[in-house]
MARTITI-654629 format. One record per atom (N, C-alpha, C, CB): x, y, z. Coordinates in steps of 0.02 Angstrom, whole numbers, plus 50000, padded with zeros to 5 digits. Each point is the difference from the previous one (the first is absolute). Glycine has a CB too. Layout:
<gupas>
XYZ;...
</gupas>
This chain:
<gupas>
495075055150740;500454995249971;500415003249945;499204990850028;501395007049963;500475003049953;500034996049936;500655004450095;499274999149848;500054996849934;500685001949972;498725000449978;501544995449976;500655001149970;499915001449926;500554992650086;499755012549891;500005001649928;500614996349969;499445011750017;500444982749959;500544995849974;499894999049926;500164994250112;500215009249847;499894999649927;500114993149973;500345011949989;500114984250042;500204993649970;499754994150038;501005005649956;498524995350091;499754994350037;499694994949956;499825007250093;499824994949853;499674995349955;500504995449966;499105008349983;501434994549992;500524996149965;500314994750048;500255010049924;499924992650135;500314995650050;499524994450024;500725009750037;498684992449977;499504995150024;499874994549948;499465009150068;500454992949870;499894995249946;500594995549991;499275008049944;501344995050055;500614996249990;500064994650056;500565010249945;499384991950118;500074995150053;499444994950004;500615008850060;498784993349920;499454995149997;500154994449949;499175009150032;501124993049911;500174995149950;500604995850021;499545007649914;500954995450119;500574996150025;499744994350045;500765010449994;498764991350048;499734995250049;499484995449970;500225008250089;499674992949846;499514995649961;499305000650029;500924992049973;498865014050045;499345001250027;499585003749951;500465000150114;498914998049883;499525003949963;499795006050043;499604989649938;500045014950032;499725005550041;499564997450054;500065007449904;499564987350079;499534997050049;500384996850057;499184998049909;501374998550074;500434997050052;500295005250047;500284990849920;499975014550051;500315005350041;499465003350043;500905002049911;498514999250061;499485003050039;499824995450061;499565005949894;500394987650093;499864995350055;500555000250053;499394992749919;501245006750059;500554999950047;500105006650038;500514991849926;499305013650044;500105006550034;499385002450038;500835003049910;498614993850079;499385002250034;499695006049967;500454995750106;499775005749832;499695005849961;499554996949946;501015008050018;498644996349947;499574997449947;500375000649932;498945003350066;500834992949886;500324999749934;500005006849966;499664988149988;499785015750021;499975006649969;500555004650028;498754998749985;501405000950078;500525004150029;500694998249970;499325001150106;500784992449886;500664997749970;500045003049929;500024988950067;499455010649895;500005002649931;500135007649998;499214990849968;500435012750075;500075007450002;500735001850018;498775001350035;501524995250014;500705001550019;500474998449944;499734997750119;500184996649849;500464998149946;499955005049940;499904987850036;499545015249956;499915004849945;500085007350023;499234991749947;501075009250112;500135006650028;499375004650001;501184998849960;498254998050057;499405003750004;499755000950070;499754995949890;500675001950158;499815000750071;500655000750039;498914993049988;501085011550060;500565001150044;499904995450062;500165012449959;500344983850060;499934995350056;500085003350070;500444991149923;499205006150122;500125001650071;500624996150024;498745002050021;501585000250031;500584995950024;499774993150019;500565010350041;498874989149989;499744993250018;499934995749938;499395004850099;500434998049844;499924996349937;500714997649977;498955007149968;501534997450036;500684998049982;500274994350043;500195011649961;499654989050104;500244994950046;499664993249984;500195009050089;499184991149896;499624993949984;500264996949935;498995004750058;501144999549892;500264997649937;500704997050007;499305008749941;501114994850098;500704997950011;499994993250034;500415012050008;499194987250042;499964993650037;499764994449954;499755006350107;499754995249850;499764995149954;500524997849949;498895004850016;501594999849971;500554998649951;500614997450034;499575008949928;500374990050138;500574997150037;500565004750020;499734990149939;500105016250071;500495005050021;499675004950049;500624998949890;499795005250141;499715005250043;499905006449962;500544994850099;499095009849929;499845006349965;500615003949979;498965000450065;501574999549977;500635003549984;500314997149937;500195002450121;499824991249874;500324996649943;499585001749937;500474990450075;498875009549931;499565001449943;500115007249978;499144991550040;500915013050008;500135007249981;500665000749963;499355003950101;501154992549921;500655000149966;499954997549929;500564998350109;499024996649879;499894997549933;499645005449956;499934988050046;499635015649984;499655005149962;500525005449982;498874997750060;501555004349985;500525004949984;500474997649946;499925004050115;500264989749887;500444997349947;499655000349931;500554992450087;498805005949911;499645000449935;499945007249978;499364989650027;500565015150021;499965007049981;500675002449971;499145001850089;501394996149942;500675002049973;500134997049930;500435000750119;499374993149873;500084997049932;499615004149949;500134988450051;499255013549966;499595003749954;500305006849985;499024994050043;501275009250007;500335006849990;500594999149952;499665004050117;500734990949891;500574998849955;499764998649930;500664995550096;498815000549898;499734998549932;499725006249966;499744988450038;499945016150002;499725006249971;500585004349972;499004999750082;501575000649952;500575003949976;500344996649942;500175004450114;499834989049883;500334996549944;499544994049981;501205003550040;498344997649911;499544994849981;500334993749972;499205009049977;501414991350004;500354994149973;500214995150055;500415007249904;499554995050158;500164995650056;499334996550021;501015007550039;498824987249925;499364996650013;499994995950064;499854999749879;500714997350139;500014995550057;500565002250047;499524990449932;500375015150103;500515002550047;500014995750061;499865011549959;500734985650054;500094995750058;500285004250058;500204989949926;499495009450131;500245003750059;500084995050057;499435010949963;501084990350078;500134995850059;499585002850057;501194997149961;
</gupas>
């Protein structure tokens, strides 16, 4: 099985979980994962399998490709903020 080294999966996962008004327990239930896995992923302490990404994406109402794009957007925002810390809320299309 293939794991993904995604530095910003935790930020993206937590952001989308909150957008969807889900607790970690709710997301665990909807995705078929356990709460500990959700917590580890949100805190960047575990690298996800592709099947995990797919399950999370489906629970958040998107497909894996859309979720991966969201992760890339969050990574780009973080890179911009690292270069210019005064840009606290970088908006990207």
